[in-house]
C-alpha positions as CSV (number, residue, x, y, z in Angstrom):
1,F,-27.3,18.3,6.7
2,L,-28.2,20.8,3.7
3,G,-26.3,23.8,3.0
4,S,-25.3,24.7,7.5
5,S,-22.8,23.9,9.4
6,G,-22.5,21.8,12.6
7,G,-21.9,19.0,14.2
8,L,-22.9,15.6,16.3
9,R,-21.3,14.2,19.0
10,N,-22.2,11.1,21.2
11,V,-24.7,10.3,19.2
12,T,-26.1,6.9,18.1
13,V,-28.0,7.2,14.7
14,R,-29.9,3.9,14.0
15,V,-32.3,3.9,10.9
16,G,-34.3,1.5,8.9
17,G,-34.7,2.1,4.8
18,A,-32.7,5.1,4.9
19,M,-29.0,6.6,4.6
20,G,-27.5,7.3,7.7
21,I,-26.2,10.8,7.5
22,Y,-26.4,12.7,4.6
23,V,-24.5,15.9,3.5
24,D,-24.8,18.5,0.8
25,S,-22.9,22.1,0.4
26,V,-26.2,23.2,-1.5
27,G,-23.5,25.6,-3.4
28,A,-23.1,27.4,0.1
29,G,-20.6,25.2,1.9
30,T,-21.3,23.0,4.7
31,T,-18.6,21.8,6.9
32,L,-20.2,18.7,9.8
33,R,-17.9,17.0,12.6
34,L,-18.5,13.5,13.9
35,E,-17.1,12.7,16.7
36,D,-18.1,9.6,19.1
37,V,-21.2,8.7,17.0
38,V,-22.3,5.3,15.9
39,I,-24.2,4.8,12.6
40,D,-25.7,1.6,12.8
41,G,-28.3,-0.4,10.6
42,A,-28.7,2.3,7.7
43,A,-29.8,1.4,3.9
44,G,-28.0,2.5,1.0
45,Y,-25.1,4.8,2.8
46,G,-24.3,4.9,6.5
47,L,-22.4,8.2,5.6
48,Y,-22.7,10.0,2.2
49,A,-21.2,13.8,1.1
50,T,-21.5,15.5,-1.8
51,A,-20.5,18.4,-3.6
52,V,-17.8,20.7,-3.7
53,G,-17.9,23.2,-0.5
54,T,-18.8,20.0,1.5
55,V,-16.2,18.9,4.4
56,V,-16.8,16.0,6.8
57,E,-14.4,15.4,10.1
58,V,-14.9,12.1,11.6
59,E,-13.6,11.2,14.7
60,N,-14.0,8.0,17.1
61,V,-16.9,7.3,14.6
62,L,-18.5,3.3,13.8
63,V,-20.4,2.3,10.9
64,R,-21.7,-0.9,10.8
65,N,-24.5,-3.0,9.5
66,V,-25.4,-0.5,6.0
67,G,-27.6,-2.9,3.9
68,R,-29.3,-1.9,0.4
69,F,-32.1,0.4,0.1
70,P,-35.5,-1.7,0.1
71,S,-35.8,-1.5,-3.5
72,G,-32.2,-1.8,-4.0
73,G,-28.3,-0.7,-4.4
74,A,-25.8,0.5,-2.6
75,G,-25.1,-0.6,1.0
76,I,-22.2,1.3,1.0
77,G,-20.7,2.2,4.8
78,A,-19.2,5.6,4.0
79,Q,-18.9,7.7,0.3
80,I,-17.2,10.8,-0.4
81,T,-18.2,12.0,-3.7
82,D,-19.0,14.8,-6.4
83,G,-16.0,17.1,-5.0
84,A,-16.5,16.9,-1.3
85,T,-13.5,16.3,0.9
86,A,-13.4,14.3,4.6
87,T,-11.2,13.8,7.2
88,F,-11.0,10.4,9.4
89,H,-9.2,9.5,12.5
90,R,-10.1,6.6,14.1
91,V,-12.7,5.3,12.1
92,A,-14.2,1.6,12.0
93,L,-16.3,0.5,9.2
94,E,-18.0,-2.8,9.3
95,H,-20.2,-5.3,8.1
96,N,-21.6,-3.3,5.4
97,V,-22.4,-5.3,2.7
98,E,-21.6,-4.0,-0.6
99,G,-18.1,-1.6,0.5
100,Q,-16.5,-0.2,3.1
101,L,-15.7,3.3,1.9
102,V,-16.2,5.0,-1.6
103,V,-14.1,8.0,-2.3
104,A,-15.0,9.0,-6.1
105,F,-15.7,11.9,-8.8
106,G,-13.1,14.4,-7.7
107,S,-13.0,13.9,-4.5
108,S,-10.2,13.7,-1.4
109,A,-10.0,12.2,2.0
110,T,-7.1,11.9,4.2
111,I,-7.2,9.2,6.9
112,D,-5.7,7.5,9.6
113,F,-6.2,4.4,12.1
114,L,-9.3,3.0,10.1
115,A,-10.4,-0.2,10.5
116,T,-12.6,-2.4,8.1
117,R,-13.7,-5.7,8.3
118,D,-16.3,-8.0,6.6
119,S,-18.1,-6.4,3.7
120,S,-19.4,-9.8,2.2
121,G,-20.6,-8.1,-0.9
122,V,-23.4,-11.0,-1.2
123,G,-26.4,-10.8,-3.6
124,G,-24.4,-7.2,-4.7
125,A,-25.6,-5.6,-7.8
126,S,-22.2,-3.7,-8.5
127,P,-19.1,-5.2,-10.3
128,R,-16.8,-5.1,-6.9
129,P,-18.9,-5.7,-4.1
130,G,-17.9,-6.3,-1.2
131,V,-14.4,-4.3,-1.8
132,G,-12.7,-2.5,1.1
133,I,-11.9,0.8,-0.4
134,A,-12.4,1.9,-3.6
135,V,-10.8,5.5,-4.9
136,Q,-12.0,6.0,-8.5
137,T,-12.9,8.8,-11.1
138,D,-10.4,11.7,-10.4
139,A,-10.1,10.9,-6.4
140,Q,-7.6,11.4,-4.0
141,L,-7.0,9.1,-0.7
142,T,-4.2,9.5,1.8
143,L,-4.6,6.1,4.1
144,S,-2.2,5.2,6.8
145,A,-1.9,3.5,10.2
146,S,-4.9,1.3,9.1
147,A,-6.4,-2.8,8.7
148,L,-8.5,-3.5,6.0
149,D,-9.8,-7.3,7.0
150,G,-12.2,-9.8,5.5
151,N,-13.4,-8.1,2.3
152,E,-14.4,-9.9,-0.1
153,S,-14.0,-8.1,-3.2
154,G,-10.2,-6.9,-1.7
155,G,-8.7,-4.7,-0.3
156,I,-7.8,-1.3,-2.4
157,L,-9.1,-0.5,-6.0
158,I,-8.0,2.6,-7.5
159,A,-9.7,3.1,-10.4
160,L,-9.9,6.2,-13.5
161,D,-7.1,8.1,-12.7
162,S,-7.5,8.3,-9.2
163,Q,-4.1,8.4,-6.8
164,L,-3.6,6.5,-3.2
165,V,-0.6,7.2,-0.8
166,A,-1.2,4.7,1.8
167,T,1.7,4.0,4.5
168,D,1.7,1.7,7.2
169,V,-1.2,-0.2,6.1
170,A,-2.7,-3.9,6.4
171,I,-4.6,-6.0,4.3
172,R,-5.9,-9.7,5.4
173,D,-8.0,-12.3,4.7
174,S,-9.8,-10.7,1.0
175,G,-12.0,-13.6,-0.3
176,A,-12.5,-15.4,2.5
177,L,-15.9,-17.0,1.4
178,G,-14.9,-17.2,-1.7
179,T,-17.7,-15.8,-3.7
180,A,-16.1,-13.1,-5.6
181,P,-14.4,-13.5,-9.2
182,S,-11.3,-12.1,-7.4
183,S,-10.1,-10.8,-4.1
184,P,-6.7,-8.5,-4.8
185,A,-5.2,-6.7,-1.7
186,L,-4.5,-3.8,-4.1
187,E,-5.3,-3.1,-7.2
188,V,-4.6,-0.3,-9.4
189,R,-6.2,0.0,-13.1
190,V,-6.7,3.4,-15.3
191,G,-4.5,5.5,-15.2
192,S,-4.2,5.7,-11.3
193,T,-1.2,5.3,-9.3
194,A,-0.1,4.2,-5.9
195,T,2.9,5.1,-3.6
196,V,2.4,2.3,-0.7
197,V,5.2,2.8,2.0
198,G,5.1,-0.4,4.9
199,A,2.3,-2.6,3.6
200,L,1.6,-6.3,5.4
201,V,-0.9,-8.4,2.8
202,E,-1.8,-12.1,4.1
């Protein structure tokens, strides 16, 4: 979706060797709504939204089994980057090898009822392969009523002047495979802030 608005509903996207859904405003502004959508088996990124003016609205969506590009790299369930904005409601991210969700480079996301599960990070090239959520480089995330389970490099990483506001969040079984050098439930670094009210960590 390049520079145009629209939506997908009641659709399954299965691709091999390529991204699932790519959204870019191309300077014109783009709003994409996904409802009752499954993205299964993409390479690189299941959902990738980029650029100022790009807005994605995601409801009742499952993104699973995202692997790396054939040339290597990535393996992220959803990435919101370079000034894009997103709202997620009732979304599941499962078995995405490198990570579940990235919000980065001036982007923002508001998310409720998110479930992430089992990002193994095995064979990953990034410094933190298998993290549940990464919020980094002047990014903002508001997260509520959500659970992050079984992500190998930890639950939530906030870094480089980013902000997290989380309410009623469960982070469980990080680092269950024992392959990551560290697996914190919540890590806040380099000028970032986190406000957390109501959390279960186990």
